[in-house]
C-alpha positions in Angstrom: -67.2 -6.6 49.0 -69.2 -9.7 48.0 -67.7 -12.8 46.4 -69.4 -14.5 43.5 -68.4 -17.8 41.8 -69.0 -18.3 38.1 -68.5 -21.4 36.0 -67.2 -20.9 32.5 -66.1 -23.5 30.0 -62.4 -24.0 29.5 -62.3 -22.4 26.0 -63.9 -19.1 27.3 -61.6 -19.1 30.3 -58.6 -19.2 27.9 -60.1 -16.5 25.7 -60.8 -14.2 28.7 -57.3 -14.7 30.0 -55.8 -13.9 26.6 -58.0 -10.8 26.2 -57.1 -9.6 29.7 -53.4 -10.0 28.9 -53.8 -8.0 25.7 -55.6 -5.3 27.7 -52.8 -5.3 30.3 -55.1 -6.4 33.1 -55.4 -9.3 35.4 -58.2 -11.8 34.5 -60.1 -10.7 37.6 -59.8 -7.0 36.7 -60.8 -7.7 33.1 -63.9 -9.7 34.2 -65.0 -6.9 36.6 -64.5 -4.2 34.0 -66.3 -6.2 31.4 -69.2 -6.8 33.8 -69.4 -3.1 34.8 -69.4 -2.1 31.1 -72.2 -4.5 30.3 -74.3 -3.2 33.2 -73.7 0.4 32.2 -74.6 -0.3 28.6 -77.8 -2.1 29.7 -78.7 0.8 32.0 -78.1 3.3 29.2 -80.2 1.2 26.7 -83.0 1.0 29.3 -82.9 4.8 29.9 -82.9 5.4 26.1 -85.9 3.1 25.6 -87.8 4.7 28.5 -87.1 8.2 27.0 -88.3 7.0 23.6 -91.4 5.5 25.1 -92.2 8.8 26.9 -91.6 10.8 23.8 -93.8 8.5 21.7 -96.6 8.8 24.3 -96.2 12.6 24.2 -96.4 12.5 20.4 -99.6 10.4 20.6 -101.1 12.6 23.2 -100.3 16.0 21.6 -100.0 15.1 17.9 -97.0 17.5 17.8 -93.7 16.6 16.2 -90.9 18.2 14.3 -90.7 17.3 10.6 -87.6 15.2 9.7 -86.3 17.7 7.2 -86.2 20.5 9.8 -84.8 18.2 12.5 -82.1 17.0 10.1 -81.1 20.5 9.0 -80.9 21.5 12.6 -78.7 18.5 13.5 -76.4 19.1 10.5 -76.0 22.8 11.4 -75.1 21.9 15.0 -72.6 19.3 13.8 -70.9 22.1 11.8 -70.6 24.2 15.1 -73.4 26.5 14.1 -76.1 27.7 16.6 -79.3 27.5 14.6 -82.7 28.3 16.0 -84.5 25.2 17.2 -87.3 24.1 14.8 -90.8 24.4 16.2 -93.2 21.5 16.5 -96.3 21.2 14.4 -99.4 19.0 14.6 -99.2 15.9 12.5 -100.6 16.7 9.1 -100.2 20.4 9.4 
């Protein structure tokens, strides 16, 4: 396991120690957990943006999409525990 030294101002150090205590963790464990959560969040955001970019490129290439009213109805039915048929895609303007 590697060691890294960070420099933080005194006010932040006090706040981190207080937050760690409230979380029932050592300052070290709190910092490691917080860093891991930040990295995970950034990785998820990157994956999300990459997926959105790929879907946008697909939409531009094919011109096919699902109208919002159909997508919304499908999402609402799924949220209610129903198993509706997936809406089909249409060319933009069709």
